[in-house]
All heavy atoms as a GROMACS GRO file, in nm:
protein
  590
    1LYS      N    1   0.084  -0.118   0.000
    1LYS     CA    2   0.000   0.000   0.000
    1LYS      C    3   0.089   0.125   0.000
    1LYS      O    4   0.183   0.135   0.077
    1LYS     CB    5  -0.090  -0.001   0.124
    1LYS     CG    6  -0.185   0.112   0.130
    1LYS     CD    7  -0.275   0.100   0.253
    1LYS     CE    8  -0.360   0.223   0.263
    1LYS     NZ    9  -0.445   0.222   0.380
    2GLN      N   10   0.057   0.221  -0.088
    2GLN     CA   11   0.135   0.344  -0.097
    2GLN      C   12   0.096   0.439   0.015
    2GLN      O   13  -0.021   0.448   0.053
    2GLN     CB   14   0.112   0.414  -0.231
    2GLN     CG   15   0.174   0.342  -0.346
    2GLN     CD   16   0.156   0.421  -0.475
    2GLN    OE1   17   0.062   0.496  -0.487
    2GLN    NE2   18   0.245   0.402  -0.569
    3PRO      N   19   0.195   0.514   0.067
    3PRO     CA   20   0.162   0.612   0.171
    3PRO      C   21   0.076   0.724   0.115
    3PRO      O   22   0.083   0.757  -0.003
    3PRO     CB   23   0.298   0.666   0.214
    3PRO     CG   24   0.400   0.606   0.126
    3PRO     CD   25   0.335   0.506   0.038
    4SER      N   26  -0.006   0.782   0.199
    4SER     CA   27  -0.094   0.891   0.158
    4SER      C   28  -0.041   1.023   0.212
    4SER      O   29   0.027   1.028   0.313
    4SER     CB   30  -0.235   0.869   0.210
    4SER     OG   31  -0.291   0.753   0.155
    5ILE      N   32  -0.075   1.131   0.141
    5ILE     CA   33  -0.036   1.265   0.181
    5ILE      C   34  -0.162   1.347   0.198
    5ILE      O   35  -0.250   1.344   0.113
    5ILE     CB   36   0.055   1.329   0.075
    5ILE    CG1   37   0.183   1.249   0.060
    5ILE    CG2   38   0.085   1.474   0.108
    5ILE    CD1   39   0.272   1.295  -0.052
    6MET      N   40  -0.169   1.423   0.306
    6MET     CA   41  -0.284   1.509   0.330
    6MET      C   42  -0.247   1.651   0.288
    6MET      O   43  -0.147   1.705   0.332
    6MET     CB   44  -0.321   1.508   0.479
    6MET     CG   45  -0.452   1.573   0.507
    6MET     SD   46  -0.585   1.474   0.441
    6MET     CE   47  -0.687   1.461   0.581
    7THR      N   48  -0.326   1.711   0.200
    7THR     CA   49  -0.298   1.847   0.153
    7THR      C   50  -0.364   1.949   0.245
    7THR      O   51  -0.443   1.913   0.333
    7THR     CB   52  -0.351   1.868   0.009
    7THR    OG1   53  -0.492   1.857   0.011
    7THR    CG2   54  -0.291   1.768  -0.087
    8GLN      N   55  -0.330   2.078   0.222
    8GLN     CA   56  -0.388   2.184   0.304
    8GLN      C   57  -0.539   2.194   0.284
    8GLN      O   58  -0.610   2.240   0.371
    8GLN     CB   59  -0.323   2.318   0.269
    8GLN     CG   60  -0.179   2.327   0.314
    8GLN     CD   61  -0.115   2.459   0.275
    8GLN    OE1   62  -0.168   2.532   0.193
    8GLN    NE2   63  -0.001   2.487   0.332
    9GLN      N   64  -0.587   2.154   0.166
    9GLN     CA   65  -0.731   2.161   0.140
    9GLN      C   66  -0.805   2.040   0.196
    9GLN      O   67  -0.925   2.028   0.180
    9GLN     CB   68  -0.756   2.167  -0.012
    9GLN     CG   69  -0.712   2.297  -0.076
    9GLN     CD   70  -0.563   2.299  -0.106
    9GLN    OE1   71  -0.497   2.196  -0.108
    9GLN    NE2   72  -0.509   2.416  -0.128
   10GLY      N   73  -0.733   1.950   0.261
   10GLY     CA   74  -0.797   1.834   0.321
   10GLY      C   75  -0.810   1.716   0.226
   10GLY      O   76  -0.875   1.618   0.258
   11GLU      N   77  -0.748   1.725   0.109
   11GLU     CA   78  -0.755   1.615   0.014
   11GLU      C   79  -0.647   1.512   0.049
   11GLU      O   80  -0.541   1.546   0.098
   11GLU     CB   81  -0.729   1.666  -0.128
   11GLU     CG   82  -0.826   1.772  -0.174
   11GLU     CD   83  -0.780   1.839  -0.302
   11GLU    OE1   84  -0.660   1.838  -0.329
   11GLU    OE2   85  -0.866   1.889  -0.374
   12THR      N   86  -0.675   1.388   0.022
   12THR     CA   87  -0.578   1.283   0.044
   12THR      C   88  -0.527   1.236  -0.092
   12THR      O   89  -0.605   1.199  -0.179
   12THR     CB   90  -0.641   1.164   0.119
   12THR    OG1   91  -0.695   1.211   0.242
   12THR    CG2   92  -0.538   1.056   0.145
   13LEU      N   93  -0.395   1.243  -0.110
   13LEU     CA   94  -0.334   1.201  -0.235
   13LEU      C   95  -0.240   1.085  -0.209
   13LEU      O   96  -0.170   1.082  -0.109
   13LEU     CB   97  -0.253   1.317  -0.297
   13LEU     CG   98  -0.329   1.445  -0.329
   13LEU    CD1   99  -0.230   1.552  -0.371
   13LEU    CD2  100  -0.430   1.420  -0.438
   14ARG      N  101  -0.238   0.992  -0.302
   14ARG     CA  102  -0.138   0.886  -0.294
   14ARG      C  103  -0.006   0.944  -0.339
   14ARG      O  104   0.001   1.025  -0.431
   14ARG     CB  105  -0.177   0.769  -0.383
   14ARG     CG  106  -0.294   0.691  -0.330
   14ARG     CD  107  -0.306   0.557  -0.398
   14ARG     NE  108  -0.256   0.556  -0.534
   14ARG     CZ  109  -0.329   0.529  -0.642
   14ARG    NH1  110  -0.455   0.499  -0.628
   14ARG    NH2  111  -0.276   0.530  -0.761
   15GLU      N  112   0.101   0.907  -0.275
   15GLU     CA  113   0.232   0.965  -0.302
   15GLU      C  114   0.276   0.940  -0.446
   15GLU      O  115   0.333   1.027  -0.510
   15GLU     CB  116   0.335   0.908  -0.205
   15GLU     CG  117   0.465   0.984  -0.207
   15GLU     CD  118   0.554   0.945  -0.092
   15GLU    OE1  119   0.503   0.931   0.020
   15GLU    OE2  120   0.673   0.927  -0.115
   16GLY      N  121   0.248   0.824  -0.499
   16GLY     CA  122   0.288   0.793  -0.636
   16GLY      C  123   0.219   0.881  -0.739
   16GLY      O  124   0.279   0.927  -0.835
   17SER      N  125   0.090   0.909  -0.719
   17SER     CA  126   0.018   0.991  -0.816
   17SER      C  127   0.062   1.136  -0.809
   17SER      O  128   0.069   1.205  -0.910
   17SER     CB  129  -0.133   0.981  -0.793
   17SER     OG  130  -0.169   1.039  -0.670
   18LYS      N  131   0.095   1.184  -0.692
   18LYS     CA  132   0.142   1.323  -0.677
   18LYS      C  133   0.277   1.340  -0.746
   18LYS      O  134   0.299   1.439  -0.815
   18LYS     CB  135   0.152   1.361  -0.530
   18LYS     CG  136   0.195   1.506  -0.513
   18LYS     CD  137   0.202   1.545  -0.369
   18LYS     CE  138   0.248   1.690  -0.361
   18LYS     NZ  139   0.273   1.731  -0.225
   19GLY      N  140   0.365   1.246  -0.729
   19GLY     CA  141   0.497   1.253  -0.792
   19GLY      C  142   0.488   1.254  -0.943
   19GLY      O  143   0.559   1.329  -1.010
   20LYS      N  144   0.398   1.176  -0.996
   20LYS     CA  145   0.379   1.172  -1.142
   20LYS      C  146   0.325   1.305  -1.192
   20LYS      O  147   0.371   1.356  -1.294
   20LYS     CB  148   0.284   1.059  -1.179
   20LYS     CG  149   0.267   1.041  -1.327
   20LYS     CD  150   0.178   0.924  -1.360
   20LYS     CE  151   0.163   0.908  -1.510
   20LYS     NZ  152   0.078   0.796  -1.545
   21ASP      N  153   0.229   1.364  -1.119
   21ASP     CA  154   0.174   1.494  -1.157
   21ASP      C  155   0.281   1.602  -1.156
   21ASP      O  156   0.285   1.688  -1.243
   21ASP     CB  157   0.059   1.533  -1.064
   21ASP     CG  158  -0.062   1.444  -1.080
   21ASP    OD1  159  -0.073   1.374  -1.182
   21ASP    OD2  160  -0.146   1.445  -0.988
   22VAL      N  161   0.368   1.599  -1.056
   22VAL     CA  162   0.475   1.699  -1.046
   22VAL      C  163   0.572   1.684  -1.161
   22VAL      O  164   0.613   1.783  -1.222
   22VAL     CB  165   0.548   1.686  -0.909
   22VAL    CG1  166   0.673   1.771  -0.906
   22VAL    CG2  167   0.454   1.724  -0.797
   23ARG      N  168   0.608   1.561  -1.193
   23ARG     CA  169   0.701   1.538  -1.306
   23ARG      C  170   0.641   1.587  -1.436
   23ARG      O  171   0.708   1.654  -1.515
   23ARG     CB  172   0.737   1.390  -1.316
   23ARG     CG  173   0.837   1.345  -1.213
   23ARG     CD  174   0.890   1.206  -1.244
   23ARG     NE  175   0.786   1.105  -1.243
   23ARG     CZ  176   0.746   1.039  -1.135
   23ARG    NH1  177   0.803   1.063  -1.019
   23ARG    NH2  178   0.651   0.949  -1.142
   24LEU      N  179   0.513   1.558  -1.461
   24LEU     CA  180   0.448   1.604  -1.584
   24LEU      C  181   0.442   1.757  -1.589
   24LEU      O  182   0.463   1.817  -1.694
   24LEU     CB  183   0.308   1.544  -1.594
   24LEU     CG  184   0.302   1.395  -1.626
   24LEU    CD1  185   0.158   1.346  -1.623
   24LEU    CD2  186   0.365   1.366  -1.760
   25SER      N  187   0.415   1.818  -1.476
   25SER     CA  188   0.410   1.964  -1.470
   25SER      C  189   0.547   2.024  -1.501
   25SER      O  190   0.557   2.123  -1.573
   25SER     CB  191   0.362   2.007  -1.332
   25SER     OG  192   0.370   2.147  -1.319
   26ASN      N  193   0.653   1.964  -1.447
   26ASN     CA  194   0.788   2.012  -1.473
   26ASN      C  195   0.825   1.998  -1.621
   26ASN      O  196   0.886   2.088  -1.679
   26ASN     CB  197   0.890   1.937  -1.388
   26ASN     CG  198   0.879   1.972  -1.242
   26ASN    OD1  199   0.817   2.071  -1.205
   26ASN    ND2  200   0.939   1.890  -1.158
   27ILE      N  201   0.788   1.888  -1.681
   27ILE     CA  202   0.816   1.866  -1.823
   27ILE      C  203   0.742   1.968  -1.908
   27ILE      O  204   0.798   2.026  -2.001
   27ILE     CB  205   0.778   1.722  -1.864
   27ILE    CG1  206   0.876   1.623  -1.799
   27ILE    CG2  207   0.776   1.706  -2.015
   27ILE    CD1  208   0.834   1.478  -1.810
   28MET      N  209   0.616   1.993  -1.875
   28MET     CA  210   0.537   2.090  -1.953
   28MET      C  211   0.594   2.232  -1.939
   28MET      O  212   0.600   2.307  -2.036
   28MET     CB  213   0.391   2.086  -1.909
   28MET     CG  214   0.320   1.961  -1.954
   28MET     SD  215   0.150   1.936  -1.899
   28MET     CE  216   0.089   2.094  -1.861
   29GLY      N  217   0.641   2.267  -1.821
   29GLY     CA  218   0.701   2.399  -1.800
   29GLY      C  219   0.829   2.416  -1.881
   29GLY      O  220   0.852   2.520  -1.943
   30ALA      N  221   0.913   2.312  -1.882
   30ALA     CA  222   1.038   2.318  -1.958
   30ALA      C  223   1.011   2.324  -2.108
   30ALA      O  224   1.078   2.398  -2.181
   30ALA     CB  225   1.125   2.198  -1.925
   31LYS      N  226   0.912   2.249  -2.155
   31LYS     CA  227   0.878   2.252  -2.298
   31LYS      C  228   0.823   2.388  -2.340
   31LYS      O  229   0.852   2.435  -2.449
   31LYS     CB  230   0.776   2.142  -2.331
   31LYS     CG  231   0.836   2.005  -2.342
   31LYS     CD  232   0.734   1.904  -2.388
   31LYS     CE  233   0.795   1.767  -2.408
   31LYS     NZ  234   0.698   1.672  -2.461
   32ALA      N  235   0.746   2.452  -2.254
   32ALA     CA  236   0.692   2.583  -2.286
   32ALA      C  237   0.805   2.685  -2.302
   32ALA      O  238   0.803   2.766  -2.395
   32ALA     CB  239   0.595   2.628  -2.178
   33LEU      N  240   0.904   2.680  -2.214
   33LEU     CA  241   1.018   2.770  -2.227
   33LEU      C  242   1.098   2.740  -2.353
   33LEU      O  243   1.141   2.831  -2.424
   33LEU     CB  244   1.110   2.758  -2.106
   33LEU     CG  245   1.078   2.844  -1.987
   33LEU    CD1  246   1.179   2.823  -1.876
   33LEU    CD2  247   1.074   2.989  -2.024
   34ALA      N  248   1.119   2.612  -2.380
   34ALA     CA  249   1.194   2.574  -2.500
   34ALA      C  250   1.124   2.622  -2.626
   34ALA      O  251   1.190   2.671  -2.719
   34ALA     CB  252   1.213   2.423  -2.503
   35ASN      N  253   0.993   2.613  -2.630
   35ASN     CA  254   0.918   2.658  -2.748
   35ASN      C  255   0.927   2.809  -2.765
   35ASN      O  256   0.928   2.859  -2.877
   35ASN     CB  257   0.772   2.615  -2.739
   35ASN     CG  258   0.755   2.467  -2.763
   35ASN    OD1  259   0.836   2.404  -2.830
   35ASN    ND2  260   0.650   2.410  -2.707
   36ALA      N  261   0.935   2.883  -2.655
   36ALA     CA  262   0.944   3.028  -2.664
   36ALA      C  263   1.078   3.074  -2.720
   36ALA      O  264   1.087   3.176  -2.788
   36ALA     CB  265   0.922   3.090  -2.526
   37VAL      N  266   1.184   2.998  -2.695
   37VAL     CA  267   1.319   3.038  -2.735
   37VAL      C  268   1.363   2.969  -2.865
   37VAL      O  269   1.450   3.020  -2.936
   37VAL     CB  270   1.418   3.006  -2.621
   37VAL    CG1  271   1.560   3.039  -2.659
   37VAL    CG2  272   1.379   3.082  -2.496
   38ARG      N  273   1.302   2.857  -2.898
   38ARG     CA  274   1.348   2.773  -3.009
   38ARG      C  275   1.368   2.849  -3.140
   38ARG      O  276   1.470   2.832  -3.207
   38ARG     CB  277   1.249   2.659  -3.031
   38ARG     CG  278   1.288   2.568  -3.147
   38ARG     CD  279   1.197   2.450  -3.158
   38ARG     NE  280   1.223   2.366  -3.041
   38ARG     CZ  281   1.132   2.294  -2.978
   38ARG    NH1  282   1.009   2.294  -3.019
   38ARG    NH2  283   1.164   2.222  -2.875
   39THR      N  284   1.276   2.933  -3.179
   39THR     CA  285   1.284   2.999  -3.309
   39THR      C  286   1.389   3.110  -3.312
   39THR      O  287   1.420   3.162  -3.419
   39THR     CB  288   1.148   3.060  -3.348
   39THR    OG1  289   1.106   3.150  -3.247
   39THR    CG2  290   1.044   2.951  -3.369
   40SER      N  291   1.446   3.146  -3.197
   40SER     CA  292   1.549   3.249  -3.196
   40SER      C  293   1.689   3.190  -3.207
   40SER      O  294   1.786   3.264  -3.216
   40SER     CB  295   1.538   3.334  -3.069
   40SER     OG  296   1.574   3.257  -2.957
   41LEU      N  297   1.702   3.059  -3.205
   41LEU     CA  298   1.832   2.994  -3.207
   41LEU      C  299   1.876   2.957  -3.348
   41LEU      O  300   1.795   2.939  -3.437
   41LEU     CB  301   1.828   2.868  -3.120
   41LEU     CG  302   1.789   2.888  -2.974
   41LEU    CD1  303   1.779   2.754  -2.904
   41LEU    CD2  304   1.888   2.977  -2.903
   42GLY      N  305   2.006   2.946  -3.366
   42GLY     CA  306   2.062   2.901  -3.493
   42GLY      C  307   2.088   3.014  -3.590
   42GLY      O  308   2.058   3.130  -3.564
   43PRO      N  309   2.146   2.977  -3.706
   43PRO     CA  310   2.182   3.080  -3.805
   43PRO      C  311   2.062   3.150  -3.867
   43PRO      O  312   2.073   3.261  -3.917
   43PRO     CB  313   2.260   3.002  -3.911
   43PRO     CG  314   2.221   2.860  -3.892
   43PRO     CD  315   2.185   2.844  -3.749
   44ARG      N  316   1.946   3.088  -3.864
   44ARG     CA  317   1.825   3.150  -3.917
   44ARG      C  318   1.733   3.196  -3.805
   44ARG      O  319   1.612   3.203  -3.821
   44ARG     CB  320   1.750   3.053  -4.007
   44ARG     CG  321   1.824   3.020  -4.134
   44ARG     CD  322   1.741   2.930  -4.218
   44ARG     NE  323   1.804   2.914  -4.348
   44ARG     CZ  324   1.738   2.890  -4.458
   44ARG    NH1  325   1.608   2.877  -4.454
   44ARG    NH2  326   1.801   2.878  -4.572
   45GLY      N  327   1.792   3.225  -3.690
   45GLY     CA  328   1.715   3.264  -3.573
   45GLY      C  329   1.638   3.393  -3.595
   45GLY      O  330   1.688   3.488  -3.655
   46MET      N  331   1.515   3.394  -3.549
   46MET     CA  332   1.429   3.510  -3.564
   46MET      C  333   1.437   3.598  -3.440
   46MET      O  334   1.465   3.550  -3.330
   46MET     CB  335   1.285   3.464  -3.587
   46MET     CG  336   1.267   3.384  -3.712
   46MET     SD  337   1.105   3.307  -3.726
   46MET     CE  338   0.997   3.442  -3.703
   47ASP      N  339   1.414   3.728  -3.458
   47ASP     CA  340   1.411   3.820  -3.345
   47ASP      C  341   1.279   3.806  -3.270
   47ASP      O  342   1.176   3.775  -3.328
   47ASP     CB  343   1.425   3.965  -3.393
   47ASP     CG  344   1.563   3.995  -3.447
   47ASP    OD1  345   1.656   3.918  -3.418
   47ASP    OD2  346   1.577   4.096  -3.518
   48LYS      N  347   1.285   3.830  -3.141
   48LYS     CA  348   1.165   3.829  -3.056
   48LYS      C  349   1.137   3.971  -3.011
   48LYS      O  350   1.227   4.043  -2.969
   48LYS     CB  351   1.185   3.742  -2.932
   48LYS     CG  352   1.210   3.596  -2.962
   48LYS     CD  353   1.086   3.529  -3.006
   48LYS     CE  354   1.112   3.381  -3.027
   48LYS     NZ  355   1.000   3.314  -3.083
   49LEU      N  356   1.013   4.012  -3.020
   49LEU     CA  357   0.969   4.143  -2.976
   49LEU      C  358   0.897   4.126  -2.843
   49LEU      O  359   0.799   4.051  -2.835
   49LEU     CB  360   0.875   4.204  -3.080
   49LEU     CG  361   0.814   4.340  -3.048
   49LEU    CD1  362   0.921   4.447  -3.058
   49LEU    CD2  363   0.702   4.370  -3.145
   50MET      N  364   0.949   4.192  -2.739
   50MET     CA  365   0.892   4.178  -2.606
   50MET      C  366   0.860   4.315  -2.548
   50MET      O  367   0.937   4.409  -2.567
   50MET     CB  368   0.991   4.107  -2.513
   50MET     CG  369   1.026   3.968  -2.555
   50MET     SD  370   1.158   3.900  -2.455
   50MET     CE  371   1.299   3.977  -2.532
   51GLN      N  372   0.748   4.323  -2.478
   51GLN     CA  373   0.716   4.446  -2.407
   51GLN      C  374   0.739   4.420  -2.258
   51GLN      O  375   0.679   4.331  -2.199
   51GLN     CB  376   0.571   4.488  -2.429
   51GLN     CG  377   0.540   4.619  -2.362
   51GLN     CD  378   0.400   4.668  -2.393
   51GLN    OE1  379   0.321   4.598  -2.455
   51GLN    NE2  380   0.370   4.787  -2.348
   52LEU      N  381   0.828   4.497  -2.201
   52LEU     CA  382   0.863   4.482  -2.060
   52LEU      C  383   0.754   4.545  -1.973
   52LEU      O  384   0.676   4.627  -2.020
   52LEU     CB  385   0.998   4.548  -2.034
   52LEU     CG  386   1.114   4.494  -2.120
   52LEU    CD1  387   1.241   4.571  -2.090
   52LEU    CD2  388   1.134   4.346  -2.098
   53PRO      N  389   0.748   4.507  -1.846
   53PRO     CA  390   0.646   4.565  -1.756
   53PRO      C  391   0.652   4.717  -1.749
   53PRO      O  392   0.550   4.782  -1.724
   53PRO     CB  393   0.679   4.502  -1.620
   53PRO     CG  394   0.750   4.376  -1.652
   53PRO     CD  395   0.825   4.402  -1.780
   54SER      N  396   0.768   4.774  -1.772
   54SER     CA  397   0.782   4.920  -1.767
   54SER      C  398   0.725   4.987  -1.892
   54SER      O  399   0.720   5.109  -1.901
   54SER     CB  400   0.929   4.958  -1.752
   54SER     OG  401   1.003   4.916  -1.865
   55GLY      N  402   0.685   4.907  -1.992
   55GLY     CA  403   0.633   4.960  -2.116
   55GLY      C  404   0.736   4.968  -2.226
   55GLY      O  405   0.705   4.995  -2.342
   56GLU      N  406   0.862   4.947  -2.191
   56GLU     CA  407   0.972   4.952  -2.288
   56GLU      C  408   0.961   4.832  -2.381
   56GLU      O  409   0.922   4.722  -2.342
   56GLU     CB  410   1.104   4.948  -2.212
   56GLU     CG  411   1.226   4.950  -2.299
   56GLU     CD  412   1.353   4.937  -2.216
   56GLU    OE1  413   1.346   4.935  -2.092
   56GLU    OE2  414   1.459   4.927  -2.277
   57VAL      N  415   0.996   4.851  -2.510
   57VAL     CA  416   0.993   4.744  -2.608
   57VAL      C  417   1.136   4.695  -2.630
   57VAL      O  418   1.228   4.774  -2.648
   57VAL     CB  419   0.932   4.792  -2.741
   57VAL    CG1  420   0.941   4.684  -2.846
   57VAL    CG2  421   0.788   4.833  -2.719
   58LEU      N  422   1.155   4.563  -2.626
   58LEU     CA  423   1.286   4.502  -2.642
   58LEU      C  424   1.281   4.405  -2.759
   58LEU      O  425   1.191   4.323  -2.767
   58LEU     CB  426   1.326   4.429  -2.513
   58LEU     CG  427   1.456   4.352  -2.514
   58LEU    CD1  428   1.574   4.449  -2.523
   58LEU    CD2  429   1.468   4.268  -2.390
   59ILE      N  430   1.378   4.417  -2.850
   59ILE     CA  431   1.391   4.324  -2.962
   59ILE      C  432   1.523   4.251  -2.945
   59ILE      O  433   1.629   4.314  -2.933
   59ILE     CB  434   1.388   4.398  -3.097
   59ILE    CG1  435   1.257   4.473  -3.113
   59ILE    CG2  436   1.409   4.299  -3.212
   59ILE    CD1  437   1.251   4.562  -3.234
   60SER      N  438   1.519   4.118  -2.944
   60SER     CA  439   1.641   4.040  -2.923
   60SER      C  440   1.626   3.903  -2.988
   60SER      O  441   1.517   3.851  -3.003
   60SER     CB  442   1.666   4.023  -2.774
   60SER     OG  443   1.780   3.942  -2.751
   61ASN      N  444   1.739   3.845  -3.026
   61ASN     CA  445   1.740   3.706  -3.070
   61ASN      C  446   1.835   3.625  -2.983
   61ASN      O  447   1.870   3.513  -3.016
   61ASN     CB  448   1.775   3.694  -3.218
   61ASN     CG  449   1.918   3.733  -3.247
   61ASN    OD1  450   1.988   3.783  -3.160
   61ASN    ND2  451   1.962   3.712  -3.369
   62ASP      N  452   1.875   3.682  -2.871
   62ASP     CA  453   1.963   3.615  -2.775
   62ASP      C  454   1.877   3.537  -2.676
   62ASP      O  455   1.796   3.595  -2.604
   62ASP     CB  456   2.048   3.720  -2.703
   62ASP     CG  457   2.138   3.658  -2.599
   62ASP    OD1  458   2.186   3.545  -2.619
   62ASP    OD2  459   2.161   3.724  -2.495
   63GLY      N  460   1.894   3.406  -2.674
   63GLY     CA  461   1.813   3.321  -2.588
   63GLY      C  462   1.826   3.356  -2.441
   63GLY      O  463   1.728   3.353  -2.366
   64SER      N  464   1.945   3.391  -2.397
   64SER     CA  465   1.967   3.426  -2.257
   64SER      C  466   1.892   3.553  -2.219
   64SER      O  467   1.832   3.561  -2.112
   64SER     CB  468   2.117   3.445  -2.232
   64SER     OG  469   2.140   3.485  -2.101
   65THR      N  470   1.894   3.652  -2.308
   65THR     CA  471   1.821   3.777  -2.282
   65THR      C  472   1.672   3.751  -2.276
   65THR      O  473   1.602   3.802  -2.189
   65THR     CB  474   1.853   3.881  -2.391
   65THR    OG1  475   1.993   3.904  -2.392
   65THR    CG2  476   1.779   4.010  -2.366
   66ILE      N  477   1.623   3.670  -2.369
   66ILE     CA  478   1.480   3.640  -2.374
   66ILE      C  479   1.435   3.572  -2.245
   66ILE      O  480   1.336   3.610  -2.185
   66ILE     CB  481   1.448   3.553  -2.497
   66ILE    CG1  482   1.473   3.633  -2.625
   66ILE    CG2  483   1.304   3.502  -2.492
   66ILE    CD1  484   1.473   3.549  -2.750
   67LEU      N  485   1.512   3.472  -2.200
   67LEU     CA  486   1.477   3.400  -2.077
   67LEU      C  487   1.486   3.490  -1.955
   67LEU      O  488   1.403   3.480  -1.864
   67LEU     CB  489   1.566   3.277  -2.060
   67LEU     CG  490   1.540   3.162  -2.154
   67LEU    CD1  491   1.643   3.052  -2.131
   67LEU    CD2  492   1.401   3.107  -2.139
   68SER      N  493   1.585   3.577  -1.952
   68SER     CA  494   1.600   3.663  -1.833
   68SER      C  495   1.489   3.768  -1.824
   68SER      O  496   1.455   3.812  -1.714
   68SER     CB  497   1.736   3.731  -1.833
   68SER     OG  498   1.746   3.824  -1.938
   69LYS      N  499   1.432   3.809  -1.936
   69LYS     CA  500   1.327   3.911  -1.935
   69LYS      C  501   1.186   3.852  -1.920
   69LYS      O  502   1.092   3.925  -1.896
   69LYS     CB  503   1.332   3.994  -2.064
   69LYS     CG  504   1.462   4.069  -2.083
   69LYS     CD  505   1.483   4.172  -1.975
   69LYS     CE  506   1.613   4.246  -1.999
   69LYS     NZ  507   1.644   4.342  -1.897
   70MET      N  508   1.173   3.721  -1.934
   70MET     CA  509   1.042   3.657  -1.921
   70MET      C  510   1.001   3.651  -1.773
   70MET      O  511   1.084   3.628  -1.686
   70MET     CB  512   1.044   3.515  -1.979
   70MET     CG  513   1.052   3.512  -2.128
   70MET     SD  514   1.061   3.345  -2.193
   70MET     CE  515   0.900   3.284  -2.157
   71ASN      N  516   0.873   3.670  -1.748
   71ASN     CA  517   0.818   3.657  -1.614
   71ASN      C  518   0.766   3.515  -1.599
   71ASN      O  519   0.652   3.486  -1.634
   71ASN     CB  520   0.707   3.760  -1.593
   71ASN     CG  521   0.654   3.759  -1.452
   71ASN    OD1  522   0.717   3.701  -1.363
   71ASN    ND2  523   0.540   3.822  -1.431
   72VAL      N  524   0.850   3.425  -1.549
   72VAL     CA  525   0.816   3.284  -1.538
   72VAL      C  526   0.763   3.254  -1.399
   72VAL      O  527   0.824   3.291  -1.299
   72VAL     CB  528   0.942   3.198  -1.567
   72VAL    CG1  529   0.911   3.050  -1.556
   72VAL    CG2  530   0.997   3.230  -1.704
   73LEU      N  531   0.649   3.186  -1.392
   73LEU     CA  532   0.587   3.155  -1.264
   73LEU      C  533   0.615   3.011  -1.218
   73LEU      O  534   0.615   2.984  -1.098
   73LEU     CB  535   0.436   3.176  -1.272
   73LEU     CG  536   0.392   3.318  -1.308
   73LEU    CD1  537   0.241   3.325  -1.321
   73LEU    CD2  538   0.440   3.417  -1.204
   74HIS      N  539   0.636   2.921  -1.310
   74HIS     CA  540   0.656   2.780  -1.275
   74HIS      C  541   0.792   2.762  -1.206
   74HIS      O  542   0.893   2.805  -1.258
   74HIS     CB  543   0.648   2.694  -1.404
   74HIS     CG  544   0.638   2.549  -1.374
   74HIS    ND1  545   0.747   2.472  -1.343
   74HIS    CD2  546   0.532   2.466  -1.371
   74HIS    CE1  547   0.709   2.348  -1.323
   74HIS    NE2  548   0.578   2.342  -1.338
   75PRO      N  549   0.796   2.699  -1.089
   75PRO     CA  550   0.921   2.688  -1.013
   75PRO      C  551   1.032   2.615  -1.088
   75PRO      O  552   1.146   2.659  -1.085
   75PRO     CB  553   0.880   2.609  -0.888
   75PRO     CG  554   0.734   2.622  -0.878
   75PRO     CD  555   0.682   2.644  -1.016
   76ALA      N  556   1.003   2.505  -1.155
   76ALA     CA  557   1.106   2.432  -1.227
   76ALA      C  558   1.151   2.508  -1.350
   76ALA      O  559   1.269   2.507  -1.387
   76ALA     CB  560   1.055   2.293  -1.266
   77ALA      N  561   1.060   2.576  -1.416
   77ALA     CA  562   1.096   2.652  -1.536
   77ALA      C  563   1.183   2.773  -1.499
   77ALA      O  564   1.266   2.815  -1.579
   77ALA     CB  565   0.969   2.698  -1.608
   78LYS      N  566   1.167   2.827  -1.379
   78LYS     CA  567   1.251   2.938  -1.335
   78LYS      C  568   1.398   2.897  -1.329
   78LYS      O  569   1.486   2.978  -1.350
   78LYS     CB  570   1.209   2.986  -1.196
   78LYS     CG  571   1.091   3.076  -1.195
   78LYS     CD  572   1.066   3.125  -1.053
   78LYS     CE  573   0.943   3.209  -1.046
   78LYS     NZ  574   0.916   3.257  -0.910
   79MET      N  575   1.424   2.771  -1.297
   79MET     CA  576   1.562   2.724  -1.286
   79MET      C  577   1.632   2.721  -1.420
   79MET      O  578   1.754   2.728  -1.426
   79MET     CB  579   1.566   2.586  -1.219
   79MET     CG  580   1.524   2.589  -1.076
   79MET     SD  581   1.557   2.437  -0.986
   79MET     CE  582   1.479   2.314  -1.086
   80LEU      N  583   1.557   2.710  -1.527
   80LEU     CA  584   1.620   2.708  -1.660
   80LEU      C  585   1.664   2.846  -1.695
   80LEU      O  586   1.757   2.873  -1.757
   80LEU     CB  587   1.521   2.655  -1.764
   80LEU     CG  588   1.474   2.511  -1.743
   80LEU    CD1  589   1.369   2.477  -1.847
   80LEU    CD2  590   1.590   2.415  -1.754
   0.00000   0.00000   0.00000
């Protein structure tokens, strides 16, 4: 029998199902970031047009700049 976890909302989750959900969420977060940067990479990389929270417009094809200016909420995606 798998151990159970009690959440703050009072739900009971099996540990195995929670771990699988977390892994899938992490994979989806990483794929979303990869898709945002993918077209800017390589010799035919396209420029990305971004509007910063201050209202300033930034155009870049540098993957590092794009990732640093993105407001990422997912904890695992922030690590990338």
